[in-house]
Steps between C-alpha positions, in 0.01 A plus 500: 500500500668436167812288476727471198621141470818429301559124529845512341693199374563139597373413847396862543175420323428207732568672831319815389190293430508377861544852636196614299308198630575607856412864432170391346423301813587801717254708302226243552561457874540868583252641250760688299446586135831407339544538126791332324634603160747250359765662281683274253843665532780249518735301280228345282341839438836655416600221263165526320467879486847644553351710781621473858253750646264723297584872468227592750568200723660672797240777505222243483643306793534820702160652418261210447580261784518496877792256496705280270574131555777353291637148466857397428652623175781350296530282190815369328338565160523877559856641468607676820143458629412838356130451570566429868711813534237721337207355690647451846778756534318740271192497720709552814668806352209648305258474795776604744451195721783595730424258785579134460334327796620150583376323814724221628277281714551134584172310527630165623833392647532208257539744208806678639855385416644679804553272800267547798321797344124530509226753417585713803854548366414594144243775463627823347453719195746641249442829322706533186533827309341408170566775244865606534836338569671283243176407327448833319724387209735798510820399323592313186734267317793592277665261253247233595596145410874571479788447740499876559136513609415756769171475692384776734197483727440804720307507826254786542399626846295814559404668825134471402525131422698405809297720733163367393590131532672544837209709626249243372681226694490705821133587452421132446678405821337782697149417379536135603670555834829349384809618683803389294612626160824423318642687200759326283743657255866470397612846597846379604578419135240697299580823677323747272153364433465324831608803700160631394332191648690561823395864522133434427487203736640703789267792432186288481598275791522807723126554449414151632660478842273210599650280228844342549697586186786274390738515205682206340715482191320274256746210529469506878122515470496184288708325764280615790183403313625142503649504849220683682195584287293563812671834561331657196157658467545751215792524256540775241763507227566587138380335182780249436565404860127463564466272200770271640407485868130446434584186306718394790207567731273293277713193569414539871130471405533187291621642170398752238171320446388625842606865457263789437577848372340838446621789284330798656445871458296593807150611408541419132459197275760243606618163371527167681686186394654176620876523471591160355588455136287375215671155507403396145607137553237461774219675314185298442595228750279620787791502745574872546449638850212754495555632855730784397239622253212458745692678777578781254126530442460533877757782499297667228185484712689629804640795306152587374375514858319166496677375811239244609497348154879488491510336843253236382727412207805482727311272741396271216860479375618417851239224524616348170861500621414346837276239336780436248256556214780653295715428198805268495760779523393557862439138589141452387343264251234707326510706184479870431126496438422275796699718740334815369156345531569389857608850599202654324253271673657570839407868476189577697483168680 
């Protein structure tokens, strides 16, 4: 299997190195032939060349690789983070990666800020529509920089886009024997676009009578996630709302450094990434948490059908957390490299 590796900026380079270390170990233990091609795209490359992604970059990612692993992107030297937009959002749209897959799984009670909540209470997934909504950049600015400035940002919802993400969430639940699915929108206020979400949700839910289907408005969902996270198994929502509630969910796990993510088009080349930022002020200090990146690599293996290999990575991460061989942000005393090495060496033991 061939993997495109885009380390990104700041701490992205450090945590990506640990994810590749773990993947290399998986290949050795399970006899898998993994090939890694490191692509230089990022802030440094853009500042040197003026190129964010080469003209054939998206086609190359789609046609030449089984999956893409990308580190955090973002650099204050690049105005408006143009390179990050082209590489990350551009890849999502150009490869039509319409599923954003975010597990929310607590590994140890000490990591959770919610009182009396443990791993049995926090174990659900969020599916976020990844190619529509407010992130399609439909709109514009008029009289920018003046007191009369007008800014318009339109939300785009299509039957195709809504149907396929809602259906994917139901299929995921059905395949894993899960019995509860919640859809979140704001149809009481956004009555046009979110009426479509309501219609599709009701139509698809009717096909899955064995799954309990629940609807919450997004503000109520955020409240219930904090009050009673144990009620959720699968959540599906739109692009903006999914972006917000998955970060909220990450706090239940111990912070963004623990959170994994996949950007998926089923059966096609997909992209996997930790969801934290590039944190330039922490770069090069060997303190960034690599678990989000390593767990994203496990999601990549899972999506490619390598379920035993993915489970081995997850078990190694769990061992590192329980042994407290983790970085200071989650209460440990070791560095990025040391934590990654510990997890890598735990695979296959």
